[in-house]
MDAnalysis code that builds the backbone (N, CA, C; Angstrom):
import MDAnalysis as mda
import numpy as np

u = mda.Universe.empty(738, n_residues=246, atom_resindex=np.repeat(np.arange(246), 3), trajectory=True)
u.add_TopologyAttr("name", ["N", "CA", "C"] * 246)
u.add_TopologyAttr("resid", np.arange(1, 247))
u.add_TopologyAttr("resname", ["MET", "ALA", "SER", "LEU", "ARG", "LYS", "LYS", "TRP", "ARG", "ALA", "TRP", "ASP", "GLU", "LEU", "CYS", "ARG", "PRO", "VAL", "LEU", "GLU", "GLY", "GLY", "ILE", "GLY", "LEU", "ARG", "ASN", "LEU", "LEU", "GLU", "ALA", "GLN", "ARG", "SER", "LEU", "HIS", "MET", "LYS", "PHE", "VAL", "TRP", "ASN", "LEU", "PHE", "GLN", "GLY", "LYS", "SER", "VAL", "TRP", "SER", "LYS", "PHE", "LEU", "VAL", "ALA", "LYS", "TYR", "VAL", "GLY", "ASN", "ASN", "HIS", "ILE", "SER", "CYS", "VAL", "ASP", "SER", "SER", "LYS", "GLY", "SER", "LYS", "SER", "TRP", "LYS", "MET", "LEU", "LEU", "ASP", "ASN", "MET", "ALA", "ALA", "VAL", "LYS", "LYS", "PHE", "SER", "LYS", "TRP", "ARG", "VAL", "LYS", "GLU", "CYS", "ASN", "ILE", "SER", "PHE", "TRP", "GLN", "ASP", "ARG", "TRP", "LEU", "ASN", "ASP", "GLY", "PRO", "LEU", "SER", "GLU", "GLN", "HIS", "GLU", "VAL", "TRP", "ASP", "PHE", "SER", "ASN", "LEU", "SER", "ILE", "ALA", "GLU", "CYS", "LYS", "LEU", "GLY", "ASN", "GLY", "TRP", "ASN", "VAL", "GLU", "LEU", "PHE", "ASP", "ARG", "LEU", "VAL", "GLY", "MET", "GLU", "LYS", "LEU", "GLU", "GLN", "ILE", "LEU", "GLU", "GLU", "LEU", "GLY", "ARG", "VAL", "LYS", "GLN", "GLY", "LYS", "ASP", "THR", "LEU", "ILE", "TRP", "LEU", "PRO", "ASN", "ALA", "HIS", "GLY", "ASN", "PHE", "SER", "PRO", "HIS", "SER", "ALA", "TRP", "GLU", "CYS", "ILE", "ARG", "SER", "ARG", "GLY", "PRO", "LYS", "VAL", "PRO", "SER", "HIS", "LYS", "TRP", "LEU", "TRP", "HIS", "PRO", "ALA", "LEU", "PRO", "LYS", "LYS", "MET", "SER", "LEU", "ILE", "MET", "TRP", "LYS", "THR", "HIS", "ASN", "ASN", "CYS", "LEU", "PRO", "VAL", "ASP", "ASP", "ARG", "VAL", "ARG", "ARG", "ALA", "GLY", "ILE", "SER", "LEU", "VAL", "SER", "LYS", "CYS", "ASP", "CYS", "CYS", "ASP", "ASN", "GLY", "GLY", "TYR", "GLU", "ASP"])
u.atoms.positions = np.array([
    [0.816, -1.213, 0.000],
    [0.000, 0.000, 0.000],
    [0.843, 1.254, 0.000],
    [2.045, 1.166, 0.577],
    [2.900, 2.347, 0.620],
    [3.272, 2.798, -0.789],
    [3.492, 1.820, -1.698],
    [3.890, 2.183, -3.054],
    [2.766, 2.879, -3.806],
    [1.491, 2.557, -3.463],
    [0.365, 3.188, -4.134],
    [0.246, 4.650, -3.757],
    [0.703, 5.012, -2.586],
    [0.623, 6.402, -2.157],
    [1.851, 7.212, -2.581],
    [2.836, 6.564, -3.147],
    [4.059, 7.246, -3.547],
    [3.809, 8.105, -4.782],
    [4.289, 9.331, -4.762],
    [4.182, 10.226, -5.915],
    [5.443, 10.053, -6.771],
    [5.271, 9.380, -7.906],
    [6.434, 9.008, -8.704],
    [6.922, 10.152, -9.586],
    [6.033, 11.050, -9.994],
    [6.415, 12.184, -10.828],
    [5.757, 13.451, -10.292],
    [6.404, 14.586, -10.529],
    [5.839, 15.867, -10.084],
    [4.593, 16.204, -10.903],
    [3.643, 16.873, -10.253],
    [2.385, 17.234, -10.919],
    [2.638, 18.142, -12.122],
    [3.590, 19.069, -12.018],
    [3.887, 19.966, -13.142],
    [4.375, 19.205, -14.364],
    [5.065, 18.082, -14.140],
    [5.542, 17.282, -15.262],
    [4.411, 16.482, -15.907],
    [3.433, 16.085, -15.095],
    [2.285, 15.376, -15.644],
    [1.403, 16.305, -16.475],
    [1.295, 17.558, -16.044],
    [0.403, 18.517, -16.709],
    [1.113, 19.186, -17.889],
    [1.544, 18.367, -18.826],
    [2.159, 18.845, -20.059],
    [1.617, 18.020, -21.216],
    [1.668, 18.551, -22.433],
    [1.276, 17.733, -23.590],
    [2.137, 16.480, -23.696],
    [1.608, 15.469, -24.332],
    [2.321, 14.191, -24.404],
    [3.648, 14.329, -25.141],
    [3.741, 15.257, -26.097],
    [4.988, 15.430, -26.838],
    [6.053, 16.152, -26.024],
    [5.687, 16.625, -24.831],
    [6.659, 17.249, -23.938],
    [6.876, 16.396, -22.688],
    [6.518, 15.110, -22.772],
    [6.787, 14.181, -21.683],
    [5.690, 14.031, -20.666],
    [4.588, 14.765, -20.794],
    [3.489, 14.661, -19.845],
    [2.461, 13.640, -20.290],
    [1.299, 13.689, -19.659],
    [0.221, 12.764, -20.036],
    [-1.009, 13.518, -20.544],
    [-0.832, 14.796, -20.887],
    [-1.897, 15.550, -21.529],
    [-2.885, 16.218, -20.605],
    [-2.623, 16.213, -19.292],
    [-3.492, 16.929, -18.363],
    [-3.180, 18.420, -18.403],
    [-4.096, 19.217, -17.904],
    [-3.877, 20.659, -17.812],
    [-3.771, 21.062, -16.345],
    [-2.802, 21.917, -16.072],
    [-2.673, 22.481, -14.736],
    [-3.879, 23.386, -14.472],
    [-4.572, 23.135, -13.357],
    [-5.809, 23.865, -13.083],
    [-5.554, 25.360, -12.891],
    [-4.423, 25.722, -12.295],
    [-4.130, 27.141, -12.105],
    [-3.913, 27.838, -13.441],
    [-3.238, 27.153, -14.376],
    [-3.027, 27.739, -15.706],
    [-4.346, 27.842, -16.465],
    [-5.213, 26.827, -16.326],
    [-6.522, 26.888, -16.974],
    [-7.362, 28.024, -16.389],
    [-7.269, 28.209, -15.072],
    [-8.003, 29.301, -14.424],
    [-7.494, 30.658, -14.913],
    [-6.175, 30.785, -15.048],
    [-5.599, 32.042, -15.544],
    [-6.084, 32.362, -16.953],
    [-6.171, 31.348, -17.799],
    [-6.625, 31.590, -19.172],
    [-8.069, 32.089, -19.192],
    [-8.906, 31.604, -18.267],
    [-10.290, 32.080, -18.192],
    [-10.350, 33.509, -17.644],
    [-9.483, 33.811, -16.673],
    [-9.420, 35.193, -16.179],
    [-8.950, 36.141, -17.282],
    [-8.049, 35.663, -18.136],
    [-7.594, 36.489, -19.260],
    [-8.737, 36.769, -20.234],
    [-9.648, 35.816, -20.369],
    [-10.819, 36.048, -21.212],
    [-11.681, 37.166, -20.634],
    [-11.849, 37.175, -19.298],
    [-12.598, 38.257, -18.657],
    [-11.921, 39.603, -18.896],
    [-10.587, 39.626, -18.790],
    [-9.847, 40.872, -19.020],
    [-10.014, 41.326, -20.470],
    [-9.966, 40.381, -21.384],
    [-10.153, 40.701, -22.805],
    [-11.507, 41.390, -23.032],
    [-12.560, 40.834, -22.449],
    [-13.891, 41.439, -22.574],
    [-13.948, 42.787, -21.870],
    [-13.203, 42.908, -20.783],
    [-13.174, 44.169, -20.045],
    [-12.524, 45.268, -20.882],
    [-11.433, 44.950, -21.574],
    [-10.758, 45.920, -22.433],
    [-11.669, 46.398, -23.563],
    [-12.432, 45.485, -24.116],
    [-13.304, 45.863, -25.230],
    [-14.496, 46.690, -24.772],
    [-14.967, 46.429, -23.554],
    [-16.018, 47.262, -22.963],
    [-17.347, 47.224, -23.681],
    [-17.705, 46.090, -24.271],
    [-18.953, 46.017, -25.028],
    [-20.117, 45.494, -24.194],
    [-19.837, 44.672, -23.195],
    [-20.906, 44.035, -22.428],
    [-21.344, 44.915, -21.257],
    [-22.531, 44.626, -20.756],
    [-23.048, 45.331, -19.574],
    [-22.149, 45.054, -18.380],
    [-21.669, 43.816, -18.285],
    [-20.786, 43.416, -17.182],
    [-19.517, 44.246, -17.155],
    [-18.875, 44.421, -18.309],
    [-17.628, 45.186, -18.361],
    [-17.878, 46.665, -18.078],
    [-18.986, 47.191, -18.565],
    [-19.307, 48.601, -18.316],
    [-19.563, 48.839, -16.830],
    [-20.178, 47.863, -16.164],
    [-20.432, 47.988, -14.732],
    [-19.117, 48.018, -13.949],
    [-18.187, 47.112, -14.278],
    [-16.907, 47.070, -13.568],
    [-16.090, 48.338, -13.805],
    [-16.099, 48.828, -15.038],
    [-15.374, 50.064, -15.331],
    [-15.965, 51.229, -14.538],
    [-17.288, 51.308, -14.477],
    [-17.934, 52.389, -13.729],
    [-17.649, 52.279, -12.239],
    [-17.545, 51.047, -11.724],
    [-17.365, 50.851, -10.287],
    [-15.912, 51.047, -9.851],
    [-14.947, 50.529, -10.628],
    [-13.558, 50.513, -10.172],
    [-12.631, 51.471, -10.931],
    [-12.983, 51.833, -12.154],
    [-12.058, 52.613, -12.984],
    [-12.441, 54.080, -13.028],
    [-13.699, 54.360, -13.299],
    [-14.142, 55.751, -13.394],
    [-13.568, 56.440, -14.611],
    [-13.032, 57.626, -14.410],
    [-12.465, 58.408, -15.513],
    [-10.994, 58.108, -15.763],
    [-10.398, 57.239, -14.947],
    [-8.992, 56.879, -15.129],
    [-8.849, 55.800, -16.201],
    [-7.613, 55.515, -16.557],
    [-7.364, 54.372, -17.430],
    [-7.253, 53.134, -16.564],
    [-7.686, 52.010, -17.104],
    [-7.727, 50.782, -16.309],
    [-6.338, 50.342, -15.850],
    [-5.289, 50.705, -16.585],
    [-3.927, 50.333, -16.200],
    [-3.432, 51.115, -14.987],
    [-4.105, 52.211, -14.656],
    [-3.670, 53.074, -13.552],
    [-4.482, 52.850, -12.281],
    [-5.312, 51.824, -12.263],
    [-6.158, 51.552, -11.097],
    [-5.308, 50.978, -9.968],
    [-5.633, 51.364, -8.735],
    [-4.947, 50.847, -7.559],
    [-5.289, 49.371, -7.375],
    [-4.293, 48.490, -7.524],
    [-4.527, 47.046, -7.467],
    [-4.788, 46.539, -6.050],
    [-4.580, 47.372, -5.034],
    [-4.810, 46.941, -3.648],
    [-6.256, 47.117, -3.220],
    [-7.074, 47.737, -4.056],
    [-8.465, 47.993, -3.709],
    [-9.384, 47.162, -4.598],
    [-10.562, 46.891, -4.071],
    [-11.546, 46.155, -4.847],
    [-11.747, 44.747, -4.321],
    [-12.690, 44.045, -4.933],
    [-13.021, 42.691, -4.514],
    [-11.937, 41.709, -4.959],
    [-12.026, 40.495, -4.451],
    [-11.056, 39.458, -4.812],
    [-11.123, 39.145, -6.298],
    [-12.326, 39.099, -6.854],
    [-12.483, 38.815, -8.283],
    [-11.863, 39.915, -9.132],
    [-12.051, 41.163, -8.712],
    [-11.469, 42.287, -9.447],
    [-9.951, 42.245, -9.391],
    [-9.375, 41.885, -8.251],
    [-7.925, 41.809, -8.126],
    [-7.352, 40.694, -8.998],
    [-8.095, 39.593, -9.144],
    [-7.636, 38.515, -10.014],
    [-7.597, 38.981, -11.471],
    [-8.543, 39.825, -11.863],
    [-8.515, 40.376, -13.220],
    [-7.302, 41.274, -13.411],
    [-7.010, 42.094, -12.416],
    [-5.853, 42.986, -12.516],
    [-4.544, 42.197, -12.590],
    [-4.487, 41.059, -11.886],
    [-3.278, 40.233, -11.904],
    [-2.984, 39.672, -13.294],
    [-4.015, 39.500, -14.109],
    [-3.840, 38.913, -15.439],
    [-3.880, 39.955, -16.553],
    [-3.954, 41.215, -16.171],
    [-4.044, 42.275, -17.164],
    [-2.757, 42.415, -17.971],
    [-1.605, 42.285, -17.308],
    [-0.329, 42.440, -18.001],
    [-0.148, 41.373, -19.077],
    [-0.618, 40.144, -18.802],
    [-0.480, 39.061, -19.775],
    [-1.323, 39.336, -21.019],
    [-2.531, 39.872, -20.831],
    [-3.383, 40.196, -21.977],
    [-2.770, 41.323, -22.798],
    [-2.236, 42.338, -22.140],
    [-1.611, 43.442, -22.856],
    [-0.374, 42.986, -23.624],
    [0.338, 42.005, -23.076],
    [1.548, 41.509, -23.722],
    [1.246, 40.838, -25.055],
    [0.115, 40.137, -25.128],
    [-0.192, 39.357, -26.326],
    [-1.307, 39.972, -27.165],
    [-1.594, 41.247, -26.963],
    [-2.641, 41.900, -27.757],
    [-2.182, 43.292, -28.182],
    [-2.888, 43.843, -29.136],
    [-2.537, 45.160, -29.673],
    [-3.785, 45.798, -30.258],
    [-3.876, 47.113, -30.082],
    [-4.996, 47.856, -30.647],
    [-4.701, 48.229, -32.102],
    [-5.680, 47.995, -32.957],
    [-5.618, 48.496, -34.332],
    [-6.348, 49.834, -34.344],
    [-5.595, 50.896, -34.532],
    [-6.130, 52.254, -34.400],
    [-7.001, 52.598, -35.603],
    [-8.215, 53.082, -35.304],
    [-9.117, 53.547, -36.369],
    [-9.739, 54.883, -35.981],
    [-10.664, 54.860, -35.007],
    [-11.286, 56.120, -34.588],
    [-10.447, 56.856, -33.552],
    [-9.369, 56.211, -33.068],
    [-8.357, 56.852, -32.209],
    [-8.825, 57.133, -30.789],
    [-9.855, 56.464, -30.330],
    [-10.339, 56.683, -28.963],
    [-9.668, 55.725, -27.978],
    [-8.358, 55.633, -28.028],
    [-7.588, 54.812, -27.103],
    [-6.478, 55.663, -26.509],
    [-5.933, 55.204, -25.404],
    [-4.939, 55.989, -24.676],
    [-3.608, 56.040, -25.433],
    [-3.054, 57.227, -25.544],
    [-1.751, 57.396, -26.189],
    [-0.658, 56.712, -25.388],
    [-0.768, 56.768, -24.058],
    [0.294, 56.250, -23.191],
    [0.078, 54.800, -22.756],
    [-1.121, 54.476, -22.324],
    [-1.343, 53.212, -21.600],
    [-1.695, 52.030, -22.491],
    [-2.390, 52.261, -23.595],
    [-2.787, 51.163, -24.472],
    [-1.643, 50.791, -25.412],
    [-1.594, 49.515, -25.757],
    [-0.572, 49.058, -26.698],
    [-1.113, 49.177, -28.121],
    [-0.606, 50.149, -28.862],
    [-0.983, 50.292, -30.266],
    [0.256, 50.316, -31.170],
    [1.439, 50.277, -30.558],
    [2.691, 50.083, -31.284],
    [3.181, 48.660, -31.056],
    [4.005, 48.174, -31.954],
    [4.437, 46.775, -31.883],
    [5.261, 46.472, -30.640],
    [6.013, 47.444, -30.142],
    [6.919, 47.188, -29.016],
    [6.318, 47.519, -27.660],
    [4.997, 47.655, -27.567],
    [4.356, 47.812, -26.276],
    [3.855, 49.219, -26.002],
    [3.167, 49.406, -24.859],
    [2.658, 50.730, -24.493],
    [3.786, 51.742, -24.315],
    [3.536, 52.967, -24.673],
    [4.555, 54.018, -24.562],
    [4.878, 54.326, -23.105],
    [3.936, 54.070, -22.189],
    [4.195, 54.347, -20.773],
    [5.283, 53.445, -20.215],
    [5.538, 52.292, -20.861],
    [6.580, 51.383, -20.418],
    [7.936, 51.735, -21.003],
    [7.968, 52.685, -21.930],
    [9.205, 53.050, -22.598],
    [9.646, 54.477, -22.288],
    [8.706, 55.312, -21.805],
    [9.017, 56.718, -21.534],
    [8.351, 57.151, -20.233],
    [8.963, 58.118, -19.575],
    [8.342, 58.728, -18.405],
    [7.157, 59.584, -18.845],
    [6.025, 59.434, -18.155],
    [4.831, 60.199, -18.487],
    [4.830, 61.475, -17.652],
    [5.254, 62.575, -18.281],
    [5.333, 63.847, -17.570],
    [4.051, 64.669, -17.751],
    [3.604, 64.778, -18.970],
    [2.436, 65.603, -19.273],
    [1.370, 64.776, -19.978],
    [0.144, 65.275, -19.913],
    [-0.972, 64.688, -20.659],
    [-1.107, 63.186, -20.377],
    [-1.196, 62.821, -19.108],
    [-1.254, 61.404, -18.739],
    [-2.529, 60.734, -19.240],
    [-3.610, 61.486, -19.449],
    [-4.870, 60.929, -19.940],
    [-5.078, 61.214, -21.427],
    [-4.011, 61.480, -22.132],
    [-4.093, 61.851, -23.541],
    [-4.582, 60.683, -24.393],
    [-5.537, 60.950, -25.274],
    [-5.975, 59.952, -26.252],
    [-5.342, 60.281, -27.598],
    [-5.299, 59.295, -28.475],
    [-4.695, 59.523, -29.792],
    [-5.508, 60.530, -30.589],
    [-6.823, 60.540, -30.389],
    [-7.679, 61.481, -31.107],
    [-7.309, 62.930, -30.797],
    [-6.813, 63.188, -29.582],
    [-6.436, 64.549, -29.197],
    [-5.128, 64.998, -29.829],
    [-4.437, 64.079, -30.499],
    [-3.167, 64.421, -31.162],
    [-3.363, 64.848, -32.605],
    [-4.611, 64.867, -33.065],
    [-4.875, 65.282, -34.436],
    [-4.742, 66.794, -34.568],
    [-4.273, 67.217, -35.733],
    [-4.104, 68.642, -36.023],
    [-4.577, 68.866, -37.450],
    [-5.834, 69.266, -37.587],
    [-6.409, 69.401, -38.922],
    [-6.544, 68.037, -39.577],
    [-5.954, 67.915, -40.759],
    [-5.983, 66.642, -41.480],
    [-4.746, 65.789, -41.200],
    [-3.892, 66.258, -40.295],
    [-2.670, 65.526, -39.981],
    [-2.529, 65.297, -38.492],
    [-1.265, 65.221, -38.065],
    [-0.976, 64.935, -36.667],
    [-0.064, 65.996, -36.082],
    [-0.191, 66.198, -34.777],
    [0.594, 67.214, -34.089],
    [2.004, 66.674, -33.853],
    [2.874, 66.885, -34.838],
    [4.235, 66.353, -34.783],
    [5.019, 66.976, -33.629],
    [4.803, 68.244, -33.381],
    [5.510, 68.915, -32.288],
    [5.142, 68.302, -30.935],
    [3.874, 67.924, -30.768],
    [3.448, 67.294, -29.516],
    [4.123, 65.932, -29.359],
    [4.178, 65.141, -30.423],
    [4.851, 63.847, -30.368],
    [6.317, 64.013, -29.996],
    [6.957, 64.993, -30.598],
    [8.373, 65.243, -30.315],
    [8.573, 65.637, -28.863],
    [7.663, 66.408, -28.331],
    [7.750, 66.852, -26.937],
    [7.559, 65.688, -25.971],
    [6.648, 64.790, -26.322],
    [6.295, 63.713, -25.395],
    [7.281, 62.545, -25.417],
    [7.696, 62.121, -26.618],
    [8.515, 60.903, -26.714],
    [9.828, 61.109, -27.458],
    [10.049, 62.277, -28.037],
    [11.321, 62.528, -28.718],
    [11.307, 62.085, -30.174],
    [12.298, 62.511, -30.895],
    [12.380, 62.245, -32.324],
    [12.645, 60.772, -32.637],
    [13.298, 60.064, -31.723],
    [13.637, 58.661, -32.012],
    [12.384, 57.791, -32.152],
    [11.254, 58.202, -31.588],
    [10.023, 57.427, -31.672],
    [9.052, 58.011, -32.692],
    [9.363, 59.196, -33.175],
    [8.427, 59.930, -34.028],
    [8.118, 59.185, -35.325],
    [9.149, 58.660, -35.976],
    [8.948, 57.984, -37.264],
    [8.053, 56.752, -37.111],
    [8.265, 56.003, -36.051],
    [7.454, 54.806, -35.824],
    [5.993, 55.180, -35.567],
    [5.768, 56.252, -34.797],
    [4.411, 56.685, -34.489],
    [3.690, 57.132, -35.757],
    [4.356, 57.954, -36.569],
    [3.735, 58.451, -37.797],
    [3.471, 57.321, -38.788],
    [4.353, 56.327, -38.819],
    [4.139, 55.180, -39.708],
    [2.917, 54.377, -39.287],
    [2.754, 54.181, -37.968],
    [1.594, 53.439, -37.468],
    [0.309, 54.220, -37.697],
    [0.318, 55.509, -37.404],
    [-0.889, 56.325, -37.569],
    [-1.212, 56.559, -39.031],
    [-0.236, 56.363, -39.903],
    [-0.500, 56.494, -41.334],
    [-1.383, 55.384, -41.872],
    [-1.562, 54.305, -41.116],
    [-2.416, 53.194, -41.536],
    [-3.850, 53.339, -41.024],
    [-4.150, 54.432, -40.337],
    [-5.467, 54.603, -39.726],
    [-6.555, 54.627, -40.797],
    [-7.592, 53.820, -40.577],
    [-8.734, 53.784, -41.475],
    [-10.011, 54.056, -40.687],
    [-11.103, 54.215, -41.403],
    [-12.370, 54.482, -40.743],
    [-12.891, 53.227, -40.061],
    [-13.653, 53.430, -39.011],
    [-14.211, 52.322, -38.256],
    [-13.930, 52.480, -36.777],
    [-14.178, 51.429, -36.022],
    [-13.951, 51.440, -34.585],
    [-12.604, 50.813, -34.249],
    [-11.991, 51.310, -33.179],
    [-10.738, 50.719, -32.702],
    [-10.966, 49.243, -32.379],
    [-10.030, 48.406, -32.815],
    [-10.187, 46.956, -32.672],
    [-9.024, 46.378, -31.888],
    [-9.339, 45.553, -30.897],
    [-8.317, 44.872, -30.115],
    [-7.983, 43.544, -30.791],
    [-6.703, 43.337, -31.114],
    [-6.255, 42.164, -31.852],
    [-5.489, 41.237, -30.910],
    [-5.834, 39.936, -30.949],
    [-5.097, 38.921, -30.189],
    [-3.979, 38.396, -31.082],
    [-2.742, 38.746, -30.759],
    [-1.611, 38.500, -31.649],
    [-1.292, 37.019, -31.875],
    [-1.384, 36.113, -30.885],
    [-1.036, 34.711, -31.152],
    [-1.959, 34.014, -32.139],
    [-3.148, 34.573, -32.377],
    [-4.107, 33.968, -33.292],
    [-4.041, 34.687, -34.630],
    [-3.942, 33.937, -35.713],
    [-3.821, 34.531, -37.042],
    [-5.032, 35.389, -37.393],
    [-6.216, 35.046, -36.848],
    [-7.430, 35.808, -37.135],
    [-7.627, 36.969, -36.152],
    [-6.776, 37.057, -35.130],
    [-6.883, 38.142, -34.167],
    [-7.939, 37.954, -33.111],
    [-8.582, 36.779, -33.070],
    [-9.641, 36.525, -32.095],
    [-9.071, 35.816, -30.869],
    [-9.545, 36.228, -29.699],
    [-9.091, 35.621, -28.448],
    [-9.784, 34.289, -28.222],
    [-9.053, 33.342, -27.640],
    [-9.646, 32.077, -27.189],
    [-8.905, 31.631, -25.936],
    [-9.603, 31.022, -24.963],
    [-8.924, 30.529, -23.755],
    [-7.820, 29.536, -24.062],
    [-8.012, 28.704, -25.094],
    [-6.970, 27.731, -25.441],
    [-5.702, 28.445, -25.900],
    [-5.859, 29.472, -26.727],
    [-4.700, 30.234, -27.182],
    [-4.020, 30.932, -26.016],
    [-4.803, 31.463, -25.071],
    [-4.234, 32.108, -23.887],
    [-3.472, 31.097, -23.042],
    [-4.040, 29.894, -22.888],
    [-3.359, 28.844, -22.121],
    [-2.032, 28.475, -22.766],
    [-1.986, 28.404, -24.085],
    [-0.745, 28.088, -24.789],
    [0.322, 29.161, -24.534],
    [-0.106, 30.392, -24.312],
    [0.841, 31.494, -24.094],
    [1.446, 31.479, -22.693],
    [0.703, 31.003, -21.696],
    [1.143, 31.145, -20.308],
    [1.561, 29.833, -19.660],
    [1.304, 28.697, -20.297],
    [1.565, 27.412, -19.649],
    [3.064, 27.144, -19.546],
    [3.421, 26.303, -18.574],
    [4.813, 25.883, -18.445],
    [5.128, 24.873, -19.545],
    [6.339, 24.914, -20.038],
    [6.731, 24.070, -21.163],
    [7.919, 23.198, -20.790],
    [7.993, 22.051, -21.427],
    [9.105, 21.132, -21.234],
    [9.773, 20.833, -22.561],
    [10.893, 20.150, -22.535],
    [11.578, 19.801, -23.784],
    [10.768, 18.806, -24.597],
    [10.889, 18.893, -25.907],
    [10.170, 17.989, -26.797],
    [10.713, 16.566, -26.656],
    [9.806, 15.600, -26.650],
    [10.169, 14.176, -26.608],
    [9.488, 13.514, -27.809],
    [10.126, 13.524, -28.997],
    [9.459, 13.030, -30.217],
    [8.972, 11.591, -30.118],
    [9.681, 10.755, -29.345],
    [9.302, 9.348, -29.260],
    [7.940, 9.140, -28.605],
    [7.462, 10.130, -27.865],
    [6.191, 9.970, -27.152],
    [4.985, 9.973, -28.082],
    [5.179, 10.427, -29.332],
    [4.043, 10.364, -30.246],
    [3.708, 8.910, -30.599],
    [4.691, 8.015, -30.468],
    [4.431, 6.585, -30.666],
    [3.927, 5.950, -29.372],
    [4.371, 6.496, -28.245],
    [3.907, 5.990, -26.957],
    [2.392, 6.138, -26.823],
    [1.887, 7.265, -27.327],
    [0.459, 7.568, -27.213],
    [-0.228, 7.457, -28.569],
    [0.185, 6.506, -29.379],
    [-0.409, 6.327, -30.701],
    [-1.893, 5.964, -30.558],
    [-2.767, 6.541, -31.413],
    [-4.214, 6.269, -31.291],
    [-4.566, 4.788, -31.413],
    [-3.710, 3.991, -32.093],
    [-4.021, 2.575, -32.259],
    [-3.751, 1.767, -30.988],
    [-3.025, 2.348, -30.035],
    [-2.710, 1.637, -28.797],
    [-3.787, 1.878, -27.738],
    [-4.129, 0.877, -26.956],
    [-5.034, 1.110, -25.817],
    [-4.383, 2.089, -24.835],
    [-5.193, 2.957, -24.263],
    [-4.669, 3.966, -23.346],
    [-3.970, 3.333, -22.146],
    [-4.480, 2.195, -21.706],
    [-3.864, 1.525, -20.566],
    [-2.442, 1.095, -20.910],
    [-2.246, 0.585, -22.136],
    [-0.910, 0.179, -22.563],
    [0.010, 1.388, -22.716],
    [-0.525, 2.485, -23.252],
    [0.280, 3.712, -23.391],
    [0.733, 4.216, -22.027],
    [-0.162, 4.142, -21.039],
    [0.175, 4.608, -19.702],
    [1.256, 3.743, -19.072],
    [1.182, 2.419, -19.270],
    [2.205, 1.519, -18.732],
    [3.559, 1.821, -19.365],
    [3.580, 2.044, -20.688],
    [4.840, 2.348, -21.366],
    [5.388, 3.706, -20.929],
    [4.466, 4.676, -20.678],
    [4.907, 5.980, -20.181],
    [5.555, 5.824, -18.797],
    [4.943, 5.023, -17.932],
    [5.514, 4.777, -16.605],
    [6.877, 4.103, -16.718],
    [6.995, 3.162, -17.649],
    [8.282, 2.481, -17.832],
    [9.343, 3.461, -18.317],
    [8.982, 4.295, -19.248],
    [9.924, 5.274, -19.805],
    [10.399, 6.253, -18.739],
    [9.520, 6.610, -17.802],
    [9.854, 7.586, -16.756],
    [10.242, 6.934, -15.431],
    [10.482, 5.611, -15.466],
    [10.916, 4.886, -14.271],
    [9.904, 5.048, -13.134],
    [8.624, 4.898, -13.469],
    [7.556, 5.099, -12.494],
    [6.788, 3.824, -12.159],
    [7.174, 2.694, -12.742],
    [6.475, 1.457, -12.397],
    [6.803, 1.067, -10.949],
    [5.803, 0.793, -10.123],
    [6.059, 0.479, -8.702],
    [6.516, -0.961, -8.486],
    [7.566, -1.369, -9.224],
    [8.133, -2.698, -8.988],
    [8.959, -2.662, -7.701],
    [9.276, -3.851, -7.175],
    [9.936, -3.926, -5.866],
    [11.225, -3.129, -5.811],
    [12.051, -3.245, -6.855],
    [13.344, -2.566, -6.841],
    [13.169, -1.047, -6.796],
    [12.183, -0.534, -7.559],
    [11.931, 0.912, -7.570],
    [11.376, 1.384, -6.234],
    [10.515, 0.558, -5.638],
    [9.946, 0.905, -4.326],
    [11.040, 0.937, -3.262],
    [11.943, -0.051, -3.317],
    [13.021, -0.103, -2.324],
    [13.943, 1.104, -2.453],
    [14.255, 1.508, -3.706],
    [15.142, 2.663, -3.902],
    [14.475, 3.978, -3.535],
    [13.152, 3.961, -3.429],
    [12.428, 5.151, -2.976],
    [12.421, 5.272, -1.461],
    [13.050, 4.283, -0.765],
    [13.149, 4.351, 0.689],
    [12.065, 3.615, 1.422],
    [11.334, 2.736, 0.692],
    [10.255, 1.978, 1.320],
    [10.731, 0.540, 1.523],
    [10.740, 0.067, 2.758],
    [11.232, -1.273, 3.084],
    [10.239, -2.335, 2.636],
    [10.778, -3.445, 2.117],
    [9.958, -4.577, 1.697],
    [10.359, -5.819, 2.496],
    [9.382, -6.682, 2.744],
    [9.662, -7.873, 3.554],
    [9.812, -9.126, 2.694],
    [9.511, -9.038, 1.407],
    [9.580, -10.219, 0.549],
    [10.380, -9.912, -0.705],
    [10.846, -10.988, -1.366],
    [11.568, -10.879, -2.618],
    [10.950, -11.833, -3.627],
    [11.439, -11.760, -4.866],
    [10.876, -12.554, -5.947],
    [11.159, -14.047, -5.717],
    [10.098, -14.870, -5.736],
    [10.252, -16.305, -5.525],
    [10.868, -17.003, -6.729],
    [10.801, -16.383, -7.899],
    [11.305, -17.031, -9.114],
    [12.817, -16.892, -9.254],
    [13.446, -15.994, -8.496],
    [14.882, -15.772, -8.606],
    [15.633, -16.741, -7.683],
    [16.734, -17.272, -8.193],
    [17.527, -18.206, -7.390],
    [18.044, -17.557, -6.115],
    [18.428, -16.266, -6.263],
    [19.028, -15.565, -5.114],
    [17.959, -14.705, -4.381],
    [16.717, -14.857, -4.774],
    [15.688, -14.075, -4.090],
    [15.836, -12.588, -4.319],
    [16.123, -12.171, -5.583],
    [16.335, -10.758, -5.873],
    [15.037, -9.982, -5.919],
    [15.160, -8.673, -5.838],
    [13.992, -7.796, -5.946],
    [13.537, -7.723, -7.398],
    [12.230, -7.677, -7.605],
    [11.668, -7.545, -8.948],
    [12.038, -6.178, -9.517],
    [12.530, -6.162, -10.771],
    [12.838, -4.890, -11.421],
    [12.104, -4.802, -12.740],
])
């Protein structure tokens, strides 16, 4: 019975795809994070009644990135904890320009607030940077300097009519999915190409599991149990010298 209670492999190693040495389970904390990221994604878009309620209650006239993370309910704090991950893998496609110049990611290399000190116009929107039919180049130069000016003008030169759109970068179609979010945040292991034969669809799952245990030295045979520090009182009757089963 002692061998049945023995943990032969770490849970993190089990919760990996089969091609990375695991058995295809998902870590519950990583799955939970991917669902929280979906809530954050909907919160950024602000289309639902739920997201509008949270913004009115916790954000107000500020930008959501500037909210005090020490205040609010437990559920709200969990959303804030996953906000950085959503911003890392998403980008705004600028159209009507009603997004934050500093806090939102609309350039490829991230939000401008992470690259420059925000001295003036902390609540500035891109729409406020318009000057007639063009852009206020002097304001851009004042805020971020000439080294960023060319990149900003190149990005804003692609502006078309329509509503600002949040794009999920890991997906070719730009649409968010919990599975795609999980792929971005999950722990990864080295590739084990031979495991695609271990878990071949033609093999019974029970046989695949036995071979996986053998490959990872997890079969609870007597010799393995003894080396794990568990004392045994019997040995193999078929061996002349009474050796431990291996």
